[in-house]
All heavy atoms as a GROMACS GRO file, in nm:
protein
  557
    1MET      N    1   0.085  -0.117   0.000
    1MET     CA    2   0.000   0.000   0.000
    1MET      C    3   0.090   0.124   0.000
    1MET      O    4   0.172   0.140   0.091
    1MET     CB    5  -0.088  -0.004   0.125
    1MET     CG    6  -0.194   0.100   0.128
    1MET     SD    7  -0.307   0.063   0.261
    1MET     CE    8  -0.453   0.119   0.188
    2PRO      N    9   0.074   0.214  -0.097
    2PRO     CA   10   0.164   0.329  -0.104
    2PRO      C   11   0.132   0.434   0.001
    2PRO      O   12   0.018   0.448   0.046
    2PRO     CB   13   0.142   0.383  -0.245
    2PRO     CG   14   0.008   0.334  -0.285
    2PRO     CD   15  -0.015   0.206  -0.210
    3GLN      N   16   0.232   0.507   0.036
    3GLN     CA   17   0.217   0.615   0.134
    3GLN      C   18   0.158   0.738   0.065
    3GLN      O   19   0.184   0.764  -0.052
    3GLN     CB   20   0.353   0.651   0.194
    3GLN     CG   21   0.410   0.545   0.286
    3GLN     CD   22   0.333   0.542   0.416
    3GLN    OE1   23   0.277   0.641   0.459
    3GLN    NE2   24   0.332   0.426   0.480
    4LEU      N   25   0.079   0.815   0.142
    4LEU     CA   26   0.020   0.938   0.089
    4LEU      C   27   0.124   1.048   0.098
    4LEU      O   28   0.180   1.075   0.205
    4LEU     CB   29  -0.105   0.974   0.170
    4LEU     CG   30  -0.183   1.096   0.125
    4LEU    CD1   31  -0.235   1.075  -0.018
    4LEU    CD2   32  -0.298   1.122   0.218
    5ASP      N   33   0.148   1.113  -0.013
    5ASP     CA   34   0.248   1.220  -0.017
    5ASP      C   35   0.184   1.350   0.034
    5ASP      O   36   0.098   1.408  -0.030
    5ASP     CB   37   0.300   1.238  -0.160
    5ASP     CG   38   0.411   1.340  -0.165
    5ASP    OD1   39   0.471   1.367  -0.060
    5ASP    OD2   40   0.435   1.391  -0.275
    6THR      N   41   0.228   1.395   0.152
    6THR     CA   42   0.171   1.516   0.212
    6THR      C   43   0.270   1.633   0.209
    6THR      O   44   0.249   1.732   0.277
    6THR     CB   45   0.132   1.489   0.358
    6THR    OG1   46   0.248   1.447   0.429
    6THR    CG2   47   0.024   1.383   0.365
    7SER      N   48   0.374   1.622   0.131
    7SER     CA   49   0.475   1.727   0.130
    7SER      C   50   0.424   1.857   0.068
    7SER      O   51   0.473   1.964   0.099
    7SER     CB   52   0.600   1.678   0.057
    7SER     OG   53   0.569   1.650  -0.078
    8THR      N   54   0.325   1.850  -0.019
    8THR     CA   55   0.276   1.972  -0.085
    8THR      C   56   0.153   2.031  -0.017
    8THR      O   57   0.101   2.134  -0.063
    8THR     CB   58   0.241   1.940  -0.232
    8THR    OG1   59   0.142   1.839  -0.233
    8THR    CG2   60   0.363   1.893  -0.308
    9TRP      N   61   0.105   1.969   0.088
    9TRP     CA   62  -0.016   2.020   0.152
    9TRP      C   63   0.002   2.158   0.210
    9TRP      O   64  -0.087   2.243   0.198
    9TRP     CB   65  -0.060   1.922   0.262
    9TRP     CG   66  -0.127   1.799   0.208
    9TRP    CD1   67  -0.125   1.751   0.080
    9TRP    CD2   68  -0.205   1.707   0.283
    9TRP    NE1   69  -0.197   1.635   0.068
    9TRP    CE2   70  -0.248   1.605   0.194
    9TRP    CE3   71  -0.243   1.698   0.414
    9TRP    CZ2   72  -0.328   1.499   0.233
    9TRP    CZ3   73  -0.323   1.593   0.454
    9TRP    CH2   74  -0.364   1.495   0.363
   10LEU      N   75   0.114   2.182   0.274
   10LEU     CA   76   0.137   2.314   0.334
   10LEU      C   77   0.137   2.422   0.226
   10LEU      O   78   0.076   2.528   0.245
   10LEU     CB   79   0.270   2.314   0.410
   10LEU     CG   80   0.305   2.446   0.479
   10LEU    CD1   81   0.203   2.480   0.586
   10LEU    CD2   82   0.444   2.439   0.535
   11THR      N   83   0.200   2.395   0.116
   11THR     CA   84   0.203   2.492   0.006
   11THR      C   85   0.063   2.516  -0.048
   11THR      O   86   0.024   2.631  -0.074
   11THR     CB   87   0.295   2.441  -0.106
   11THR    OG1   88   0.422   2.406  -0.053
   11THR    CG2   89   0.309   2.545  -0.214
   12MET      N   90  -0.014   2.412  -0.063
   12MET     CA   91  -0.150   2.427  -0.115
   12MET      C   92  -0.240   2.504  -0.018
   12MET      O   93  -0.318   2.590  -0.059
   12MET     CB   94  -0.210   2.289  -0.141
   12MET     CG   95  -0.150   2.217  -0.259
   12MET     SD   96  -0.167   2.307  -0.412
   12MET     CE   97  -0.343   2.304  -0.431
   13ILE      N   98  -0.227   2.476   0.110
   13ILE     CA   99  -0.311   2.544   0.209
   13ILE      C  100  -0.274   2.692   0.217
   13ILE      O  101  -0.362   2.779   0.220
   13ILE     CB  102  -0.298   2.474   0.346
   13ILE    CG1  103  -0.365   2.337   0.338
   13ILE    CG2  104  -0.362   2.558   0.455
   13ILE    CD1  105  -0.341   2.251   0.459
   14LEU      N  106  -0.145   2.721   0.218
   14LEU     CA  107  -0.103   2.861   0.225
   14LEU      C  108  -0.143   2.938   0.099
   14LEU      O  109  -0.185   3.053   0.107
   14LEU     CB  110   0.048   2.870   0.248
   14LEU     CG  111   0.095   2.824   0.387
   14LEU    CD1  112   0.246   2.832   0.395
   14LEU    CD2  113   0.031   2.907   0.495
   15SER      N  114  -0.129   2.875  -0.015
   15SER     CA  115  -0.170   2.942  -0.138
   15SER      C  116  -0.321   2.962  -0.143
   15SER      O  117  -0.370   3.064  -0.193
   15SER     CB  118  -0.122   2.865  -0.260
   15SER     OG  119  -0.183   2.740  -0.266
   16MET      N  120  -0.397   2.869  -0.088
   16MET     CA  121  -0.542   2.884  -0.082
   16MET      C  122  -0.580   3.004   0.005
   16MET      O  123  -0.665   3.085  -0.034
   16MET     CB  124  -0.606   2.757  -0.026
   16MET     CG  125  -0.756   2.765  -0.014
   16MET     SD  126  -0.824   2.634   0.086
   16MET     CE  127  -0.756   2.669   0.245
   17PHE      N  128  -0.517   3.018   0.122
   17PHE     CA  129  -0.545   3.133   0.208
   17PHE      C  130  -0.506   3.264   0.140
   17PHE      O  131  -0.578   3.364   0.151
   17PHE     CB  132  -0.473   3.119   0.342
   17PHE     CG  133  -0.541   3.026   0.438
   17PHE    CD1  134  -0.471   2.923   0.496
   17PHE    CD2  135  -0.675   3.042   0.470
   17PHE    CE1  136  -0.534   2.837   0.584
   17PHE    CE2  137  -0.738   2.957   0.557
   17PHE     CZ  138  -0.667   2.853   0.615
   18LEU      N  139  -0.397   3.264   0.070
   18LEU     CA  140  -0.355   3.384   0.000
   18LEU      C  141  -0.455   3.422  -0.109
   18LEU      O  142  -0.494   3.539  -0.122
   18LEU     CB  143  -0.215   3.362  -0.060
   18LEU     CG  144  -0.158   3.480  -0.137
   18LEU    CD1  145  -0.133   3.597  -0.044
   18LEU    CD2  146  -0.033   3.439  -0.210
   19VAL      N  147  -0.500   3.326  -0.184
   19VAL     CA  148  -0.597   3.353  -0.291
   19VAL      C  149  -0.730   3.399  -0.231
   19VAL      O  150  -0.792   3.493  -0.282
   19VAL     CB  151  -0.615   3.228  -0.379
   19VAL    CG1  152  -0.734   3.243  -0.471
   19VAL    CG2  153  -0.489   3.201  -0.459
   20LEU      N  154  -0.775   3.337  -0.124
   20LEU     CA  155  -0.899   3.380  -0.060
   20LEU      C  156  -0.888   3.522  -0.006
   20LEU      O  157  -0.982   3.602  -0.018
   20LEU     CB  158  -0.937   3.284   0.052
   20LEU     CG  159  -0.998   3.152   0.008
   20LEU    CD1  160  -1.016   3.061   0.128
   20LEU    CD2  161  -1.129   3.174  -0.061
   21PHE      N  162  -0.775   3.553   0.052
   21PHE     CA  163  -0.753   3.688   0.102
   21PHE      C  164  -0.759   3.790  -0.012
   21PHE      O  165  -0.824   3.894   0.000
   21PHE     CB  166  -0.618   3.694   0.174
   21PHE     CG  167  -0.584   3.830   0.225
   21PHE    CD1  168  -0.646   3.881   0.338
   21PHE    CD2  169  -0.491   3.908   0.157
   21PHE    CE1  170  -0.614   4.007   0.384
   21PHE    CE2  171  -0.459   4.033   0.203
   21PHE     CZ  172  -0.521   4.083   0.316
   22ILE      N  173  -0.696   3.758  -0.123
   22ILE     CA  174  -0.696   3.850  -0.238
   22ILE      C  175  -0.837   3.865  -0.294
   22ILE      O  176  -0.881   3.976  -0.326
   22ILE     CB  177  -0.597   3.801  -0.345
   22ILE    CG1  178  -0.454   3.814  -0.294
   22ILE    CG2  179  -0.615   3.877  -0.475
   22ILE    CD1  180  -0.351   3.749  -0.382
   23ILE      N  181  -0.911   3.757  -0.302
   23ILE     CA  182  -1.047   3.764  -0.355
   23ILE      C  183  -1.136   3.850  -0.265
   23ILE      O  184  -1.211   3.936  -0.313
   23ILE     CB  185  -1.106   3.622  -0.372
   23ILE    CG1  186  -1.036   3.552  -0.488
   23ILE    CG2  187  -1.256   3.627  -0.393
   23ILE    CD1  188  -1.073   3.406  -0.501
   24PHE      N  189  -1.126   3.830  -0.135
   24PHE     CA  190  -1.207   3.911  -0.044
   24PHE      C  191  -1.167   4.057  -0.047
   24PHE      O  192  -1.252   4.146  -0.039
   24PHE     CB  193  -1.201   3.856   0.099
   24PHE     CG  194  -1.291   3.739   0.121
   24PHE    CD1  195  -1.239   3.616   0.155
   24PHE    CD2  196  -1.428   3.751   0.108
   24PHE    CE1  197  -1.322   3.507   0.176
   24PHE    CE2  198  -1.512   3.643   0.129
   24PHE     CZ  199  -1.458   3.520   0.162
   25GLN      N  200  -1.039   4.084  -0.061
   25GLN     CA  201  -0.995   4.223  -0.070
   25GLN      C  202  -1.051   4.288  -0.196
   25GLN      O  203  -1.092   4.404  -0.194
   25GLN     CB  204  -0.842   4.230  -0.070
   25GLN     CG  205  -0.778   4.195   0.063
   25GLN     CD  206  -0.817   4.292   0.170
   25GLN    OE1  207  -0.820   4.412   0.148
   25GLN    NE2  208  -0.846   4.241   0.288
   26LEU      N  209  -1.052   4.217  -0.303
   26LEU     CA  210  -1.106   4.272  -0.427
   26LEU      C  211  -1.256   4.294  -0.418
   26LEU      O  212  -1.309   4.394  -0.468
   26LEU     CB  213  -1.074   4.178  -0.544
   26LEU     CG  214  -0.928   4.176  -0.588
   26LEU    CD1  215  -0.908   4.068  -0.693
   26LEU    CD2  216  -0.886   4.311  -0.643
   27LYS      N  217  -1.326   4.203  -0.353
   27LYS     CA  218  -1.470   4.220  -0.339
   27LYS      C  219  -1.503   4.338  -0.248
   27LYS      O  220  -1.596   4.414  -0.276
   27LYS     CB  221  -1.534   4.092  -0.283
   27LYS     CG  222  -1.539   3.979  -0.384
   27LYS     CD  223  -1.602   3.856  -0.327
   27LYS     CE  224  -1.750   3.860  -0.322
   27LYS     NZ  225  -1.816   3.869  -0.451
   28ILE      N  226  -1.428   4.354  -0.142
   28ILE     CA  227  -1.453   4.464  -0.049
   28ILE      C  228  -1.418   4.598  -0.114
   28ILE      O  229  -1.484   4.698  -0.092
   28ILE     CB  230  -1.375   4.442   0.082
   28ILE    CG1  231  -1.439   4.328   0.160
   28ILE    CG2  232  -1.372   4.568   0.168
   28ILE    CD1  233  -1.363   4.286   0.281
   29SER      N  234  -1.316   4.599  -0.196
   29SER     CA  235  -1.274   4.726  -0.258
   29SER      C  236  -1.375   4.776  -0.360
   29SER      O  237  -1.373   4.893  -0.397
   29SER     CB  238  -1.138   4.709  -0.324
   29SER     OG  239  -1.147   4.624  -0.436
   30LYS      N  240  -1.467   4.691  -0.405
   30LYS     CA  241  -1.568   4.733  -0.503
   30LYS      C  242  -1.683   4.810  -0.437
   30LYS      O  243  -1.760   4.876  -0.504
   30LYS     CB  244  -1.626   4.612  -0.575
   30LYS     CG  245  -1.525   4.528  -0.646
   30LYS     CD  246  -1.501   4.578  -0.785
   30LYS     CE  247  -1.412   4.477  -0.854
   30LYS     NZ  248  -1.335   4.534  -0.960
   31HIS      N  249  -1.697   4.799  -0.307
   31HIS     CA  250  -1.808   4.864  -0.239
   31HIS      C  251  -1.781   5.013  -0.223
   31HIS      O  252  -1.669   5.057  -0.202
   31HIS     CB  253  -1.830   4.802  -0.100
   31HIS     CG  254  -1.889   4.666  -0.106
   31HIS    ND1  255  -2.021   4.644  -0.135
   31HIS    CD2  256  -1.834   4.544  -0.088
   31HIS    CE1  257  -2.045   4.515  -0.133
   31HIS    NE2  258  -1.932   4.452  -0.106
   32ASN      N  259  -1.891   5.090  -0.231
   32ASN     CA  260  -1.882   5.234  -0.210
   32ASN      C  261  -1.929   5.264  -0.068
   32ASN      O  262  -2.045   5.241  -0.033
   32ASN     CB  263  -1.970   5.309  -0.310
   32ASN     CG  264  -1.914   5.296  -0.449
   32ASN    OD1  265  -1.793   5.289  -0.468
   32ASN    ND2  266  -2.003   5.290  -0.548
   33PHE      N  267  -1.839   5.317   0.011
   33PHE     CA  268  -1.873   5.354   0.148
   33PHE      C  269  -1.885   5.505   0.156
   33PHE      O  270  -1.819   5.579   0.083
   33PHE     CB  271  -1.766   5.305   0.246
   33PHE     CG  272  -1.757   5.156   0.254
   33PHE    CD1  273  -1.653   5.088   0.194
   33PHE    CD2  274  -1.852   5.084   0.323
   33PHE    CE1  275  -1.644   4.950   0.201
   33PHE    CE2  276  -1.845   4.946   0.332
   33PHE     CZ  277  -1.741   4.880   0.270
   34TYR      N  278  -1.967   5.552   0.247
   34TYR     CA  279  -1.978   5.696   0.267
   34TYR      C  280  -1.851   5.747   0.333
   34TYR      O  281  -1.803   5.692   0.431
   34TYR     CB  282  -2.099   5.728   0.354
   34TYR     CG  283  -2.230   5.696   0.288
   34TYR    CD1  284  -2.309   5.593   0.335
   34TYR    CD2  285  -2.273   5.768   0.177
   34TYR    CE1  286  -2.430   5.563   0.273
   34TYR    CE2  287  -2.393   5.739   0.115
   34TYR     CZ  288  -2.470   5.637   0.164
   34TYR     OH  289  -2.587   5.608   0.103
   35HIS      N  290  -1.799   5.856   0.280
   35HIS     CA  291  -1.672   5.905   0.331
   35HIS      C  292  -1.688   5.979   0.463
   35HIS      O  293  -1.609   5.962   0.555
   35HIS     CB  294  -1.605   5.997   0.227
   35HIS     CG  295  -1.565   5.923   0.104
   35HIS    ND1  296  -1.466   5.829   0.103
   35HIS    CD2  297  -1.612   5.928  -0.023
   35HIS    CE1  298  -1.453   5.779  -0.018
   35HIS    NE2  299  -1.541   5.837  -0.097
   36ASN      N  300  -1.787   6.067   0.471
   36ASN     CA  301  -1.802   6.148   0.591
   36ASN      C  302  -1.949   6.150   0.631
   36ASN      O  303  -2.021   6.243   0.596
   36ASN     CB  304  -1.751   6.290   0.562
   36ASN     CG  305  -1.725   6.363   0.691
   36ASN    OD1  306  -1.741   6.307   0.798
   36ASN    ND2  307  -1.684   6.488   0.681
   37PRO      N  308  -1.994   6.053   0.706
   37PRO     CA  309  -2.137   6.052   0.742
   37PRO      C  310  -2.171   6.162   0.841
   37PRO      O  311  -2.094   6.190   0.934
   37PRO     CB  312  -2.157   5.913   0.804
   37PRO     CG  313  -2.023   5.871   0.850
   37PRO     CD  314  -1.923   5.937   0.758
   38GLU      N  315  -2.285   6.223   0.819
   38GLU     CA  316  -2.330   6.330   0.908
   38GLU      C  317  -2.429   6.273   1.009
   38GLU      O  318  -2.515   6.193   0.973
   38GLU     CB  319  -2.399   6.439   0.827
   38GLU     CG  320  -2.306   6.507   0.728
   38GLU     CD  321  -2.204   6.594   0.798
   38GLU    OE1  322  -2.235   6.646   0.907
   38GLU    OE2  323  -2.094   6.607   0.744
   39PRO      N  324  -2.418   6.313   1.135
   39PRO     CA  325  -2.516   6.265   1.233
   39PRO      C  326  -2.653   6.328   1.206
   39PRO      O  327  -2.662   6.445   1.170
   39PRO     CB  328  -2.460   6.311   1.367
   39PRO     CG  329  -2.369   6.423   1.334
   39PRO     CD  330  -2.317   6.398   1.195
   40THR      N  331  -2.755   6.250   1.222
   40THR     CA  332  -2.890   6.300   1.199
   40THR      C  333  -2.956   6.334   1.332
   40THR      O  334  -2.926   6.273   1.435
   40THR     CB  335  -2.976   6.195   1.126
   40THR    OG1  336  -2.976   6.076   1.205
   40THR    CG2  337  -2.917   6.164   0.988
   41SER      N  338  -3.043   6.428   1.326
   41SER     CA  339  -3.114   6.471   1.446
   41SER      C  340  -3.222   6.369   1.480
   41SER      O  341  -3.303   6.332   1.394
   41SER     CB  342  -3.176   6.608   1.425
   41SER     OG  343  -3.253   6.640   1.538
   42MET      N  344  -3.226   6.326   1.604
   42MET     CA  345  -3.323   6.226   1.645
   42MET      C  346  -3.442   6.289   1.717
   42MET      O  347  -3.525   6.219   1.774
   42MET     CB  348  -3.257   6.124   1.739
   42MET     CG  349  -3.148   6.044   1.674
   42MET     SD  350  -3.204   5.951   1.530
   42MET     CE  351  -3.301   5.828   1.610
   43LYS      N  352  -3.453   6.421   1.716
   43LYS     CA  353  -3.564   6.487   1.784
   43LYS      C  354  -3.690   6.474   1.700
   43LYS      O  355  -3.690   6.502   1.582
   43LYS     CB  356  -3.533   6.634   1.805
   43LYS     CG  357  -3.420   6.659   1.902
   43LYS     CD  358  -3.393   6.806   1.915
   43LYS     CE  359  -3.274   6.828   2.006
   43LYS     NZ  360  -3.237   6.969   2.011
   44THR      N  361  -3.797   6.433   1.766
   44THR     CA  362  -3.924   6.424   1.696
   44THR      C  363  -4.010   6.542   1.740
   44THR      O  364  -4.013   6.577   1.859
   44THR     CB  365  -3.996   6.292   1.729
   44THR    OG1  366  -4.014   6.284   1.870
   44THR    CG2  367  -3.915   6.174   1.680
   45PRO      N  368  -4.080   6.603   1.648
   45PRO     CA  369  -4.164   6.717   1.687
   45PRO      C  370  -4.282   6.671   1.772
   45PRO      O  371  -4.340   6.565   1.748
   45PRO     CB  372  -4.212   6.773   1.553
   45PRO     CG  373  -4.197   6.661   1.457
   45PRO     CD  374  -4.084   6.576   1.506
   46LYS      N  375  -4.313   6.750   1.871
   46LYS     CA  376  -4.423   6.714   1.960
   46LYS      C  377  -4.555   6.747   1.893
   46LYS      O  378  -4.575   6.856   1.844
   46LYS     CB  379  -4.411   6.793   2.091
   46LYS     CG  380  -4.512   6.749   2.193
   46LYS     CD  381  -4.488   6.815   2.326
   46LYS     CE  382  -4.574   6.746   2.426
   46LYS     NZ  383  -4.680   6.826   2.475
   47GLN      N  384  -4.644   6.651   1.892
   47GLN     CA  385  -4.773   6.672   1.828
   47GLN      C  386  -4.873   6.720   1.932
   47GLN      O  387  -4.881   6.667   2.042
   47GLN     CB  388  -4.822   6.542   1.765
   47GLN     CG  389  -4.734   6.495   1.652
   47GLN     CD  390  -4.783   6.362   1.596
   47GLN    OE1  391  -4.869   6.298   1.654
   47GLN    NE2  392  -4.728   6.323   1.484
   48GLU      N  393  -4.949   6.820   1.891
   48GLU     CA  394  -5.052   6.873   1.979
   48GLU      C  395  -5.178   6.788   1.966
   48GLU      O  396  -5.229   6.769   1.855
   48GLU     CB  397  -5.084   7.018   1.944
   48GLU     CG  398  -4.970   7.113   1.976
   48GLU     CD  399  -4.955   7.130   2.126
   48GLU    OE1  400  -5.057   7.119   2.199
   48GLU    OE2  401  -4.843   7.152   2.169
   49ASN      N  402  -5.226   6.738   2.076
   49ASN     CA  403  -5.349   6.661   2.076
   49ASN      C  404  -5.462   6.748   2.130
   49ASN      O  405  -5.440   6.832   2.217
   49ASN     CB  406  -5.333   6.535   2.162
   49ASN     CG  407  -5.231   6.440   2.104
   49ASN    OD1  408  -5.222   6.426   1.983
   49ASN    ND2  409  -5.155   6.376   2.190
   50PRO      N  410  -5.583   6.727   2.083
   50PRO     CA  411  -5.693   6.813   2.129
   50PRO      C  412  -5.719   6.803   2.279
   50PRO      O  413  -5.759   6.900   2.342
   50PRO     CB  414  -5.814   6.763   2.051
   50PRO     CG  415  -5.763   6.675   1.945
   50PRO     CD  416  -5.625   6.634   1.982
   51TRP      N  417  -5.696   6.687   2.337
   51TRP     CA  418  -5.727   6.672   2.479
   51TRP      C  419  -5.617   6.729   2.569
   51TRP      O  420  -5.635   6.741   2.688
   51TRP     CB  421  -5.752   6.525   2.513
   51TRP     CG  422  -5.640   6.434   2.476
   51TRP    CD1  423  -5.530   6.407   2.549
   51TRP    CD2  424  -5.627   6.360   2.355
   51TRP    NE1  425  -5.448   6.321   2.482
   51TRP    CE2  426  -5.504   6.289   2.362
   51TRP    CE3  427  -5.705   6.346   2.241
   51TRP    CZ2  428  -5.459   6.206   2.260
   51TRP    CZ3  429  -5.661   6.262   2.142
   51TRP    CH2  430  -5.540   6.194   2.150
   52GLU      N  431  -5.504   6.765   2.513
   52GLU     CA  432  -5.399   6.823   2.596
   52GLU      C  433  -5.426   6.970   2.626
   52GLU      O  434  -5.377   7.024   2.724
   52GLU     CB  435  -5.263   6.808   2.527
   52GLU     CG  436  -5.213   6.666   2.526
   52GLU     CD  437  -5.077   6.654   2.459
   52GLU    OE1  438  -5.030   6.753   2.402
   52GLU    OE2  439  -5.020   6.544   2.466
   53THR      N  440  -5.501   7.038   2.540
   53THR     CA  441  -5.527   7.180   2.561
   53THR      C  442  -5.651   7.204   2.647
   53THR      O  443  -5.671   7.315   2.695
   53THR     CB  444  -5.545   7.250   2.426
   53THR    OG1  445  -5.652   7.187   2.356
   53THR    CG2  446  -5.417   7.240   2.343
   54LYS      N  447  -5.733   7.105   2.667
   54LYS     CA  448  -5.855   7.122   2.744
   54LYS      C  449  -5.835   7.075   2.888
   54LYS      O  450  -5.761   6.982   2.914
   54LYS     CB  451  -5.970   7.043   2.682
   54LYS     CG  452  -6.009   7.092   2.546
   54LYS     CD  453  -6.120   7.005   2.491
   54LYS     CE  454  -6.157   7.050   2.352
   54LYS     NZ  455  -6.257   6.963   2.293
   55TRP      N  456  -5.903   7.142   2.979
   55TRP     CA  457  -5.899   7.102   3.118
   55TRP      C  458  -6.010   7.000   3.140
   55TRP      O  459  -6.125   7.023   3.106
   55TRP     CB  460  -5.922   7.222   3.209
   55TRP     CG  461  -5.918   7.186   3.353
   55TRP    CD1  462  -5.810   7.172   3.430
   55TRP    CD2  463  -6.032   7.161   3.436
   55TRP    NE1  464  -5.846   7.138   3.558
   55TRP    CE2  465  -5.982   7.130   3.563
   55TRP    CE3  466  -6.170   7.158   3.414
   55TRP    CZ2  467  -6.066   7.100   3.669
   55TRP    CZ3  468  -6.252   7.128   3.520
   55TRP    CH2  469  -6.200   7.098   3.646
   56THR      N  470  -5.973   6.885   3.188
   56THR     CA  471  -6.073   6.782   3.214
   56THR      C  472  -6.062   6.738   3.359
   56THR      O  473  -5.955   6.744   3.420
   56THR     CB  474  -6.052   6.660   3.123
   56THR    OG1  475  -5.922   6.609   3.144
   56THR    CG2  476  -6.071   6.697   2.978
   57LYS      N  477  -6.174   6.699   3.412
   57LYS     CA  478  -6.177   6.650   3.548
   57LYS      C  479  -6.235   6.510   3.546
   57LYS      O  480  -6.336   6.486   3.482
   57LYS     CB  481  -6.262   6.740   3.637
   57LYS     CG  482  -6.259   6.702   3.782
   57LYS     CD  483  -6.330   6.801   3.867
   57LYS     CE  484  -6.320   6.763   4.011
   57LYS     NZ  485  -6.391   6.856   4.098
   58ILE      N  486  -6.168   6.418   3.614
   58ILE     CA  487  -6.214   6.281   3.620
   58ILE      C  488  -6.290   6.262   3.750
   58ILE      O  489  -6.236   6.288   3.858
   58ILE     CB  490  -6.095   6.183   3.609
   58ILE    CG1  491  -6.023   6.204   3.477
   58ILE    CG2  492  -6.141   6.039   3.623
   58ILE    CD1  493  -5.894   6.127   3.466
   59TYR      N  494  -6.412   6.217   3.740
   59TYR     CA  495  -6.494   6.193   3.859
   59TYR      C  496  -6.488   6.046   3.891
   59TYR      O  497  -6.520   5.961   3.808
   59TYR     CB  498  -6.638   6.235   3.834
   59TYR     CG  499  -6.655   6.383   3.820
   59TYR    CD1  500  -6.659   6.441   3.695
   59TYR    CD2  501  -6.667   6.462   3.933
   59TYR    CE1  502  -6.674   6.576   3.681
   59TYR    CE2  503  -6.680   6.598   3.920
   59TYR     CZ  504  -6.684   6.655   3.794
   59TYR     OH  505  -6.698   6.789   3.782
   60LEU      N  506  -6.450   6.019   4.012
   60LEU     CA  507  -6.449   5.881   4.058
   60LEU      C  508  -6.588   5.845   4.111
   60LEU      O  509  -6.656   5.930   4.168
   60LEU     CB  510  -6.345   5.861   4.168
   60LEU     CG  511  -6.201   5.884   4.124
   60LEU    CD1  512  -6.109   5.874   4.244
   60LEU    CD2  513  -6.161   5.782   4.020
   61PRO      N  514  -6.629   5.722   4.096
   61PRO     CA  515  -6.764   5.685   4.146
   61PRO      C  516  -6.780   5.704   4.296
   61PRO      O  517  -6.887   5.736   4.344
   61PRO     CB  518  -6.776   5.538   4.109
   61PRO     CG  519  -6.674   5.512   4.004
   61PRO     CD  520  -6.566   5.613   4.025
   62LEU      N  521  -6.673   5.685   4.371
   62LEU     CA  522  -6.686   5.698   4.517
   62LEU      C  523  -6.692   5.842   4.562
   62LEU      O  524  -6.732   5.870   4.675
   62LEU     CB  525  -6.568   5.627   4.584
   62LEU     CG  526  -6.563   5.475   4.565
   62LEU    CD1  527  -6.437   5.419   4.628
   62LEU    CD2  528  -6.685   5.409   4.624
   63SER      N  529  -6.651   5.938   4.480
   63SER     CA  530  -6.651   6.076   4.523
   63SER      C  531  -6.782   6.150   4.488
   63SER      O  532  -6.795   6.266   4.517
   63SER     CB  533  -6.533   6.150   4.458
   63SER     OG  534  -6.553   6.156   4.319
   64LEU      N  535  -6.875   6.078   4.425
   64LEU     CA  536  -7.002   6.142   4.390
   64LEU      C  537  -7.089   6.158   4.517
   64LEU      O  538  -7.086   6.074   4.607
   64LEU     CB  539  -7.077   6.058   4.287
   64LEU     CG  540  -7.012   6.048   4.149
   64LEU    CD1  541  -7.089   5.951   4.062
   64LEU    CD2  542  -7.010   6.184   4.085
   65PRO      N  543  -7.166   6.266   4.523
   65PRO     CA  544  -7.255   6.282   4.642
   65PRO      C  545  -7.366   6.177   4.638
   65PRO      O  546  -7.412   6.134   4.533
   65PRO     CB  547  -7.312   6.421   4.626
   65PRO     CG  548  -7.289   6.458   4.485
   65PRO     CD  549  -7.174   6.376   4.434
   66LEU      N  550  -7.413   6.142   4.758
   66LEU     CA  551  -7.521   6.043   4.768
   66LEU      C  552  -7.655   6.104   4.749
   66LEU      O  553  -7.690   6.206   4.781
   66LEU     CB  554  -7.511   5.971   4.903
   66LEU     CG  555  -7.385   5.888   4.917
   66LEU    CD1  556  -7.377   5.834   5.059
   66LEU    CD2  557  -7.386   5.772   4.820
   0.00000   0.00000   0.00000
């Protein structure tokens, strides 16, 4: 039974990593990224509701006169 020749495995594995690194670098370099992003304001305008301007009184059942 012949022996498996593993002398070239290290070269193949290292070359594979090098090629994968180059491919990923090329793919990433194709993307357009924003150069100087501006922060956006997160303030939301307050909405006026009709019931906020009116004075209302809540009557509890126990506070009603008998």
